[in-house]
C-alpha positions, 0 to 999 in steps of 0.5 A: 504535524510532526511526528517524533522519534518515540521515546521507549515509554512512548512506543510502549504505551502506544503499542498496549493500546494498538494490540488491545484494539487489534484483540478487541476487533479479533415498478409495477403496472406496465402497460405493454409488453413492449414497455416491459422489454425496453425496462428490462433492458434498462434494469440490465444496463443499469445493473451492469454499469461498472461491470469489471471495474473496481471502486479506488482502494486508496480514495483517500490520498492523492494521485502521488504518494512519496516514501519517507524511509528511515531517515529525518524528514521535513516537508513543509513544502507539501501540499496535501491536496497534491501528495500524501506520504507513506513512510516507513513505519516499522522494521520487522526481521527474522533469523532462524526464530528470533524476531526483531521488530524495530518501530520508526526512530526518525522524524517526520514533519508533515503539514496538516491534513496531509494523508499518511500510510504506514509502511511495514518492511519484513525481512527474512533474513535465513531460516523458518519463518515465525508465526504469521499470527505474531508478526501480524500483531507486531504489524497491526502496532503501526495504525495509529493515526493513518489512513492505510497500512502497506506492507513490504516484503520481497516474499521468496516462492517457498515464503508465499504461503507464509506471507499469504497466511500472514495478510489474512490474519493482519487483515482479519484484526485491523479496522474494516474501512483501513485499506491494507496493500502491498509493495509487489516485484514486478513479475507478480504483475507479468503473469505470475497468478500466485496472489490472486485471491491475497486479503489486500485491496492493491499492489504496487509493482516496483518498477525500479531496483529490480533485480534478475528475472525481473523487468518492465517492457512498457504497458499495462500489467496483466494482473489486475491487483496491480492496475491501480498504483505504480512505484517509481524512483526519481533516480530511475524513472521509467521512460512510460508507464500506464496513464491513470495510476496511482504513484508511488515515488521513492528518493534516495535523499531525504526530500528537498521542495526541488525534488518534491516539485520534480516528482509533481511535475513528473506525475502530471504527465501520467 
């Protein structure tokens, strides 16, 4: 499978189709009281099976996912049963009300059957945020031939209400069976409850390139939304992470077979 750098004409055709799709979408007879009691107890136990648990929000993906950023990437060595790929598909930025939306322009080559996730990067460069509905339409243009959509945005406190509305509008316009998830600062996953109720199925705490006020001391994360996945980088691996998580791995250089196999070995430890 190959995703080429698109021509302007092909981007336009694809975006029109995606925009149109987005708009269309906008036992009886018990013999004794003792037997009755036993059955009621059994029913209660069955009803409570799985209490406090959630279904894997990315059941269509392996437990290892490689991030592929905006650069040529060729991964013939990847085993689709072992790893999926989350590739930067679009970058949307704005400054003083002017929006710039750039699709991926670099080729991505992966084996057939590889589980693909589109990533949309949002960048606020100053001034008031744009209409969240318009940005949701731009983000929705990336969902062709992918199994999930991930939004990457380091929302400031002043941008949280806008981000929540953007995610609600985006979720409403996507196919119901397409998972929507976000990347998350570690502080969002450790006692900061602002993400409660977001219209997403998963949040990936980024345990690398952490800025001031961010940090990870190990152990589980208090925010339940952040308990399915973990994001790390091959050049900044933490000493330990919670076990049983889906692992998203960033590599600062183009992926090589050596780097891929190293990520597979590290992932198997957890």
